[in-house]
N, C-alpha and C positions, 0 to 999 in steps of 0.2 A: 742893759740889765732890766729884767722884768719888774713890773710893779707888784706882782704877786709874791708873797713870802714863799721861799723854798728852803726847807730845812737842810737839804743836802748841799745846796749852794752855800748856805751860811756856814755849815761845818767845814766844807772844803776851803772856803775863803779864810776861815780861822786857822786851819791847818797850814795853808799857804803863807800865812803871815809870820809863822815861826821860821827862823833861819838858824844856822849853826847848831844843829842838834837840839832845837827847841830851847835854847838859852837866850835868844835874842828875838825881839818882836819888831818886824818891819812896820814902821808907822803908817805908811800909805796903804799897805795891804790890810793892816788891822782896821783902819778906817773904812775900807771897802767892806770888810766882813761885818763890822758894826752896823753899817748902813743896811746891809741885808737883814741883820737881826732886828733893826728898827721897824721893819715891815710887820713884824709880829705885833707891835703895838697897835697897828691899824685894826687888828682883830679883837682888841680889847675894848673897842668903842671910843667915843669922842672924849671920854674922861682923860685919856692919855694924850690928847692933843697938845696940852701944855708941856708934857714930857718930850714929845717929838720936837716941839719948837725949841726947847732948851737944849736938847741934844744937837739939833741942827746948828744952833748958834755956836756950840763948842766945835763942831766940825769946821765951820767957817773960820773960826779963830785959828785952829790948827792948820788947816789948808792954806790960809793966808801966810802964816809963819813959814810953812814949808816952801811955798812959792817965792817968798821974799828972800829966803836963805838958800835957794836952790844951788847957786854956784858953790857954796861952802859945805853943803851936805850935812849940816849940824843936826838936822831933824830927820835923818834917815831911819833911825830906830828909836824905840822908847828910851833905851839906855843912853844913846848919844844925845837925845833931847835933854835928859836930866843932867848929864855931864856938862853940856854946853850952857844950860841956864844956870847951873851952879857956878861955873867958872865966870860967867858974865854978871853974877850977882843979881839975877832976875828970877831965880828959882822960886816957884810957888807964888809968884805975883799974880794979881787978879786977871790980867789979860794974856797970860803966858801959856805956853803949850803944856807944861807940867801940871799946872792946876786944872786945866781942862781935861787932861788925860786922867788925872786922879778922879775927877767927878764922873767921867765916862765909866771908869772901872767900878765905881760905887754903884752906878746905875745898872751895869752888867751883873753885879753881885745881887742886886735886888731882883732883877729879871730871872736869874738862875734859881734863886731861892723861892721865888713865887711859883715858877713852873714846877719845881720840886715839891712844894707844898700842895699844889693842885694834884699832882700825880699821886702823892702819898695819901691824900685825903679823898680820893675818888669815891670811896664807899662810906665816907663818914657824913654826918649831918652838917658839917661846917660849910658855910657858903663862901663863894669866891671873894666877896668883899671882906669877910672875916679873915680869910687867909691872907689877902693882900694887906690888910691893916696890920696883922701880926708880923708879917715879913717887913713891912715898912718900919714898924717900931723897932725891929731887930737891926735893921740895916741903915736907915736914913733919918729917922725921926729926930734923933739927938743932934743932927747937923742943921736942922731947920728951926726957924722961929715958930712961936706958938700959932701965929696966924696961918702959916703954911701947913703946919700939922693939922689944924682944924679943917682947912680946905681939902687936904688929902683924905681925912677921915670922912668927910661928906662925899667927896668924889668917888671913893672906891665903891660906894653903893650903886654907882652907875655901870659897874662891870657886868659883862654877860654872866649868865649862870655857869656854874662850875662844869656842868655836863656839856655845855656848848664849847667851853674852852678845851676840855678833854677830847671832845669829838673832833675839833679842829686839829689838835696835836696829832691824834691818831690818823686822821686823814692825811696830813702832811707826811707822816712817817710811812704810811702804806703807799702813798704815791711816789715816794722816793726810795722804796724798797729797803726800809730799815727793819 
């Protein structure tokens, strides 16, 4: 897999992760899709280095659980993971798959809403750091302690300009015939 972000590859990987008429999410394929989406963070500057590190840690937790449980296949889908951890009494515990998945989904929600905000505000005066902070407050801030919120508030000022982010997104879409 290339180190360069490829929007088409990310979308195809996400589509491939759905099985059974889009009612079930294959866990291994979803992780592969998310890894492709993570490459987008590289284009947002070093400020997202801590995000990439945190997400990578969650990947390792999930992949370790999948490998350890391989013969039983309890972690083949998101649904089977939830059902297995509920039955085992370990659902939503700190180092378990379900909690890591929930946090990954929250991060994906932030990324989706941030890209949407950038797109919708292309012609406004709002800066990328203002949009990122607004989206963070809507999606993740209430889950973080005061110190983390302050770090994020400072860190978003290191984001590239909105025009650069829009330019990158348009470039990816043009190169992938969207």
